[in-house]
N, C-alpha and C positions, 0 to 999 in steps of 0.2 A: 449469483452472477460472478464471473471471473474478473480478475483485476483489469484485464485489457478492455473490458466493457464499461466499468465504472470510473476508471482513471480519467478519461477525458471529461467526465462530468464534474470533476473537482475544480475548485478555483485554482488558477495558476499559482497563487501564493501557497496554497496547500500542497500542490505538487512539488513546488520548490522546497518547502519545509521537509516533506517526506524524502526527497532526494538528499538533502543536506543532513538529515538525521536518520538515514536508512539504518534499520536494525535497532534503533532506540525505542524506548517506551513511547507509544502513540498517545498523545494527550486526548482527554475526553472530547474536547471540541472538534478535533480532527476525526475521531472515531464517529462522532455524530454526523459530520459532513459525509464521511464515507458511507455510512449506513443510509443516509438520505439519497446518496448517489446510486444506491443499489448494491453496495458492498455487503459483506457479511454482518449479521446482527451481533451485538456485543455478547450475546449468550452462545454464539457459535464457537466451538472448541478450536476452530481454525485460528482464532486470534491469540490464543495463549500458549506459551511454551511450558513444558512440564517442569523444567528446572529453572525457570525464570522467576525473578521477584514479581510481586503483584503488579498488575497493569496489563495493558493490551500490547501485543507484539504481532508482527507479521511472521508467518512461517518462512522458512528458508527459501522456498520457491518464490514468494513475493519479494523478499529482499533481493534475490537474484534478478528478478524482473525489473525492479526499480533501478538496480545498478546498471542493467543493460540500457534502460531509458536514459539514465544520467550520462552514460558513455556514448549516446547517440547510436546504439546498436539495436538491431531488431531483437526483441525478446525471443526466448526459446520456442514460443508457440508460433513464431512466424509473423506475428502482428507487427506492423510498423509502430514504433513508439511515438507518442505525442509529446513533444518537448515543451516544457513550461516556458 
C-alpha cells in the first residue's frame, strides 16, 4: 500500500513526528504503527537505505512526499495531503 493510503491512518502525533524528523531513522514504535496502518513490512527493502546506518529509513520518494505534506502542497502523485 502506498504512503498516501496509510498516512491518514496514522495518529496525528505520529504524522507530526514524521514531518518534524523527516529523513531520520524511524523508531521501532513508529514502524510498528505504520505497518499496522498498512504500510510496508519491516522486512521490505523499501525501508532501508543501502549506505545508511542500521535502522529503518524512508526512501527518497517518501521523504519528498512527507515534505510536500509538511509544506501544505499536494504530493507528486496528485493526492491532497492530510495535514496533522
